[in-house]
C-alpha positions as CSV (number, residue, x, y, z in Angstrom):
1,M,129.1,2.4,-153.3
2,R,126.6,1.3,-151.1
3,M,128.8,-1.9,-150.1
4,A,131.6,0.6,-149.5
5,L,129.8,2.6,-146.9
6,S,128.4,-0.3,-145.1
7,N,131.7,-2.3,-144.9
8,V,134.7,-0.1,-145.3
9,A,133.5,2.6,-143.4
10,F,132.3,0.3,-140.7
11,M,135.8,-1.3,-140.3
12,P,137.6,1.1,-138.5
13,F,135.0,1.8,-136.0
14,G,134.6,-1.9,-135.2
15,L,138.4,-2.1,-134.5
16,L,138.5,0.9,-132.2
17,I,135.6,-0.3,-130.0
18,D,137.6,-3.1,-128.6
19,R,140.8,-1.3,-128.9
20,W,139.5,1.1,-126.4
21,R,137.9,-1.7,-124.3
22,W,141.3,-3.6,-124.3
23,G,143.0,-0.3,-123.2
24,V,140.8,-0.1,-120.4
25,F,141.1,-3.7,-119.3
26,D,145.1,-3.6,-119.7
27,G,145.2,-0.3,-117.8
28,S,147.0,1.7,-120.6
29,I,143.7,3.8,-120.6
30,T,143.0,5.0,-117.1
31,P,139.5,6.4,-115.9
32,D,140.9,10.2,-115.9
33,H,141.4,9.6,-119.8
34,Y,138.6,7.6,-120.7
35,N,137.1,10.1,-123.1
36,Q,140.5,11.5,-124.5
37,A,141.5,8.1,-125.6
38,W,138.3,7.4,-127.3
39,W,138.5,10.6,-129.3
40,D,142.3,9.7,-129.7
41,L,141.1,6.3,-131.3
42,K,138.3,8.1,-133.2
43,A,141.0,10.3,-134.9
44,K,143.5,7.7,-135.4
45,Y,141.0,5.1,-137.1
46,Q,138.3,7.1,-138.4
47,G,139.7,10.5,-138.9
48,V,137.0,12.2,-136.9
49,A,137.0,14.8,-134.2
50,P,134.3,16.1,-131.9
51,V,132.4,18.8,-133.0
52,S,133.0,20.8,-129.7
53,E,135.3,20.4,-126.6
54,R,134.7,16.9,-125.1
55,G,136.6,16.5,-121.7
56,E,136.6,13.8,-119.0
57,E,133.1,15.0,-117.5
58,F,131.6,13.2,-120.5
59,F,131.7,9.5,-121.4
60,D,131.2,9.3,-125.1
61,P,132.5,5.6,-125.3
62,G,129.3,4.8,-123.2
63,A,127.1,5.8,-126.2
64,K,127.7,2.7,-127.8
65,Y,125.7,0.0,-126.1
66,H,128.7,-2.6,-126.3
67,V,130.9,-0.4,-123.9
68,P,128.6,-0.1,-121.0
69,A,127.2,-3.7,-121.6
70,N,130.8,-5.1,-121.8
71,T,129.9,-6.9,-124.9
72,P,133.1,-7.7,-127.3
73,Y,132.9,-5.8,-130.6
74,T,135.8,-7.7,-132.6
75,R,133.2,-10.3,-133.7
76,Y,131.6,-7.8,-136.0
77,F,134.8,-6.6,-137.5
78,L,136.1,-10.2,-138.1
79,A,132.9,-11.0,-139.5
80,R,133.4,-8.4,-142.5
81,V,136.7,-10.1,-143.2
82,L,135.0,-13.8,-143.2
83,Q,132.1,-12.3,-145.0
84,F,134.4,-11.3,-147.9
85,Q,136.8,-14.5,-147.5
86,F,133.6,-16.5,-148.2
87,Y,132.3,-14.5,-151.0
88,K,135.6,-14.9,-152.9
89,A,135.7,-18.4,-152.3
90,L,132.2,-19.0,-153.5
91,C,133.0,-16.7,-156.4
92,D,136.1,-19.3,-157.2
93,A,133.7,-22.1,-156.8
94,A,131.7,-20.8,-159.3
95,G,134.2,-20.2,-162.0
96,H,134.0,-16.5,-161.6
97,T,136.5,-14.5,-163.8
98,G,137.0,-10.9,-163.7
99,P,137.0,-8.2,-160.9
100,L,135.7,-9.7,-157.8
101,H,133.1,-6.9,-157.2
102,S,131.3,-8.1,-160.2
103,C,130.7,-11.7,-159.3
104,S,127.3,-13.2,-158.8
105,F,127.2,-17.1,-157.7
106,A,123.4,-16.8,-157.5
107,G,121.8,-20.1,-158.6
108,N,125.3,-21.7,-159.3
109,T,125.3,-25.3,-157.9
110,E,128.9,-25.5,-157.3
111,A,129.1,-22.6,-155.1
112,G,125.9,-23.7,-153.4
113,A,127.1,-27.1,-152.8
114,K,130.4,-25.7,-151.3
115,Y,128.3,-23.5,-149.0
116,W,126.0,-26.0,-148.0
117,E,128.9,-28.3,-147.0
118,M,130.4,-25.6,-144.8
119,L,127.1,-25.0,-143.2
120,K,126.5,-28.6,-142.4
121,R,129.8,-28.9,-140.4
122,G,128.4,-26.9,-137.5
123,Q,130.5,-27.2,-134.6
124,S,131.4,-30.6,-135.4
125,Q,135.2,-29.7,-136.0
126,P,137.4,-26.9,-135.3
127,W,136.4,-23.6,-137.2
128,Q,140.0,-23.5,-139.0
129,Q,139.2,-26.8,-140.6
130,T,135.8,-25.6,-141.7
131,L,137.3,-22.6,-143.2
132,A,139.9,-24.5,-144.8
133,E,137.2,-26.7,-146.6
134,L,135.6,-23.6,-147.9
135,T,138.4,-21.1,-148.6
136,G,141.5,-23.4,-149.0
137,G,143.2,-21.8,-145.9
138,E,142.8,-22.1,-142.1
139,S,143.6,-18.5,-141.4
140,M,141.4,-15.4,-141.6
141,D,142.7,-13.4,-144.6
142,A,141.6,-9.8,-145.4
143,S,143.0,-10.1,-149.0
144,A,139.4,-10.6,-150.2
145,I,138.1,-7.3,-148.9
146,L,141.2,-5.5,-150.4
147,E,140.5,-7.1,-153.8
148,Y,136.8,-6.4,-153.9
149,F,137.3,-2.7,-153.1
150,A,140.5,-2.3,-155.2
151,P,138.9,-0.2,-157.8
152,L,137.2,1.9,-155.2
153,Q,140.7,2.4,-153.8
154,A,142.3,3.2,-157.3
155,W,139.8,5.8,-157.8
156,L,140.2,7.3,-154.4
157,T,143.9,7.2,-154.8
158,E,143.5,9.3,-158.1
159,Q,141.0,11.6,-156.8
160,N,143.2,12.5,-153.8
161,A,146.5,12.7,-155.7
162,G,148.5,15.8,-154.5
163,K,145.7,16.7,-151.8
164,T,146.5,17.3,-148.5
165,C,144.6,16.4,-145.3
166,G,143.5,19.5,-142.9
167,Y,144.1,17.5,-139.7
């Protein structure tokens, strides 16, 4: 559950930060709707609403350091995707069978060697090539994170069967 709270719960937030920033940059979010757009995205991606009325006299996006500092946030979102893609590749290298969430490749020499080879590449080649050497594919792929949390997804689906959301 700790993994879900730190990763799954983060992903919608990680996405909405730069969705808001990109909207400001491309002009689809105008200064007179900065706060409204922020809360619209929070509702869309996180399913949350402010506890009280938040008009345009507020600048809630500014509470996240990356917004006023003009620091891209997508890197954190993408890092979560890659984290699980790497994890699956190393579990495969270790010969793991069974649910992905039960894998441990600690002390496995095959997984360690594969990881070390990736790290040795540094910036010596395009990242897609390095990714392919580790995972077998040149594209980022979120299927590993979905596989890892599939048991949780199934449990949540069962728990919420027939229930409706109040917002």
